[in-house]
C-alpha positions in Angstrom: 0.0 0.0 0.0 1.6 3.3 -1.1 2.1 6.4 1.0 -0.1 8.3 -1.5 -2.9 5.8 -0.9 -2.6 5.9 2.9 -2.4 9.7 3.0 -5.4 10.1 0.8 -7.4 7.5 2.8 -6.6 9.3 6.1 -7.6 12.7 4.7 -10.9 11.3 3.5 -11.5 9.2 6.6 -11.0 12.3 8.8 -13.7 14.1 6.9 -16.1 11.2 7.2 -15.5 10.8 10.9 -16.0 14.5 11.5 -19.2 14.5 9.5 -20.6 11.6 11.4 -19.8 13.1 14.7 -21.2 16.5 13.8 -24.4 14.9 12.6 -25.1 12.9 15.8 -26.8 15.7 17.9 -28.8 16.9 14.9 -30.9 13.7 14.3 -33.2 11.4 16.1 -36.2 12.1 18.4 -34.1 14.2 20.8 -31.8 15.7 18.2 -31.9 19.4 17.4 -30.9 20.6 13.9 -30.0 24.0 15.3 -28.0 22.8 18.3 -24.7 24.4 17.2 -26.3 27.9 16.7 -28.6 28.1 19.6 -28.1 30.7 22.3 -26.1 29.4 25.3 -29.0 28.5 27.6 -31.1 27.0 24.8 -28.1 24.9 23.7 -27.6 23.6 27.2 -31.2 22.6 27.3 -30.8 20.7 24.0 -27.6 19.0 25.2 -29.5 17.9 28.4 -32.1 16.2 26.2 -29.4 14.3 24.2 -26.2 14.1 26.3 -25.0 10.8 24.8 -25.1 12.1 21.3 -23.4 15.3 22.3 -20.6 13.5 24.1 -20.0 11.1 21.2 -20.2 13.9 18.7 -17.3 15.6 20.3 -15.3 12.4 20.9 -15.6 11.6 17.1 -14.8 15.2 16.0 -11.8 15.2 18.3 -10.6 11.9 16.9 -11.1 13.3 13.4 -8.5 16.0 14.0 -6.0 13.4 15.0 -6.6 11.5 11.8 -6.3 14.7 9.8 -2.9 15.5 11.4 -1.8 12.0 10.5 -2.9 12.4 6.9 -1.3 15.9 6.7 2.0 14.4 8.1 2.1 11.8 5.2 1.1 14.6 2.8 4.2 16.5 3.9 6.3 13.5 3.2 4.8 13.2 -0.3 5.6 16.9 -0.8 9.2 16.2 -0.1 9.2 17.9 3.3 9.0 21.2 1.5 9.4 24.1 3.8 5.8 25.2 3.5 4.6 21.7 4.1 6.7 21.4 7.3 5.4 24.8 8.4 1.8 23.8 7.6 2.2 20.5 9.5 3.7 22.3 12.6 0.9 24.8 12.6 -1.9 22.3 12.2 -0.4 20.0 14.9 -0.7 22.9 17.3 -4.2 23.7 16.1 -5.2 20.0 16.5 -4.1 19.9 20.1 -6.2 23.0 20.7 -9.2 21.3 19.0 -8.8 18.1 21.0 -8.8 20.2 24.2 -11.8 22.1 23.0 -13.6 18.9 22.2 -12.8 17.4 25.6 -14.3 20.5 27.2 -17.4 20.3 25.1 -17.8 16.5 25.8 -17.8 17.1 29.6 -18.5 20.6 31.0 -21.7 21.5 29.0 -23.2 18.1 29.9 -22.5 18.7 33.6 -24.0 22.2 33.4 -27.1 20.9 31.6 -27.6 18.3 34.3 -27.6 21.1 37.0 -30.0 23.2 35.0 -32.3 20.2 34.4 -32.5 19.8 38.2 -33.7 23.4 38.5 -30.4 24.9 39.4 -28.5 27.8 37.8 -25.3 27.4 35.7 -22.3 27.3 38.0 -20.3 30.5 38.4 -17.3 29.1 36.6 -19.3 28.2 33.5 -19.3 31.6 31.8 -15.6 32.0 32.3 -14.9 28.5 30.9 -17.2 29.2 27.9 -15.3 32.4 27.1 -12.0 30.5 27.3 -13.3 27.8 25.0 -14.5 30.4 22.5 -11.0 32.0 22.5 -9.5 28.6 22.1 -11.7 27.8 19.1 -10.9 31.1 17.4 -7.2 30.5 17.8 -7.5 26.9 16.5 -9.5 28.0 13.5 -7.0 30.8 12.6 -4.1 28.4 12.8 -5.9 25.7 10.8 -6.7 28.1 7.9 -3.1 29.3 7.8 -1.9 25.7 7.9 -4.0 24.8 4.9 -2.9 27.8 3.0 0.7 26.7 3.6 -0.1 23.3 2.2 -1.6 24.9 -0.8 1.6 26.8 -1.4 3.6 23.6 -1.0 1.4 21.8 -3.6 2.1 24.7 -6.1 5.9 24.5 -5.3 6.3 20.8 -5.8 3.7 19.9 -8.4 2.5 16.9 -6.5 -1.0 17.7 -7.7 -2.3 20.2 -10.3 -1.5 23.8 -9.6 -5.2 24.7 -9.4 -5.5 22.5 -6.3 -2.9 24.6 -4.5 -4.4 27.9 -5.6 -7.9 26.8 -4.7 -6.7 25.7 -1.2 -4.9 29.1 -0.6 -7.8 31.2 -1.8 -10.4 29.1 0.1 -8.4 29.1 3.3 -7.4 32.7 3.4 -10.9 33.8 2.2 -12.6 32.0 5.0 -10.1 33.2 7.5 -10.8 36.8 6.5 -14.6 36.1 6.7 -14.1 34.6 10.2 -12.2 37.7 11.3 -15.0 39.9 10.0 -18.0 38.1 11.3 -16.3 36.5 14.4 -17.2 32.9 13.7 -16.7 30.0 11.3 -17.5 26.3 11.0 -14.8 23.7 11.9 -16.1 21.6 9.0 -14.5 24.1 6.6 -11.1 22.8 7.6 -11.9 19.3 6.3 -12.9 20.2 2.8 -9.5 21.0 1.2 -8.0 17.9 2.7 -11.0 15.9 1.4 -10.3 17.2 -2.1 -6.6 16.5 -1.8 -7.3 13.0 -0.5 -9.6 12.1 -3.3 -7.1 13.4 -5.9 -4.3 11.4 -4.3 -6.3 8.2 -4.5 -7.2 8.9 -8.1 -3.6 9.5 -9.0 -2.6 6.3 -7.1 -5.0 4.1 -9.0 -3.7 2.0 -11.9 
């Protein structure tokens, strides 16, 4: 099995795992299609109705980031350890650690707070401070992830591993969404899995006989 095939498979699998995880709290009798965009108290109520799905969603999305780093590490090897690829991998590794910590927070603290509220209590005093910390952590993660993907796009252009348009599309996409996030103050973590998904598919196509 070639490195190209393994790298492509990991990049695609990371997207699939993230998508499954993200969908878990949205479906079923106790699911809520708006759970990720609800105001804080309403979101906690929705989590309280479906804590298992919320916990597993964040476990799977955290695991997806680890798979994505693994795929990007192999991609850096395929890119000949180009400077931009090494830079991109370093940045995304830092970002992934932040995302795993963020996912661990979301898999535990909101569920505990939702339990307190379900029993008629008020959110603990520490909850607001932790929520603000988690928000800052997410913003930092998202910024680093977009910059990392842009670096990989530059490495693809430099090395010619894939068609030049793939690299340019990755750069424009990543920097464009980073700028949008800085303007509106939010983004979707799913956006970080789309360029790797495209790259993974193209790697598998080029690896096929």
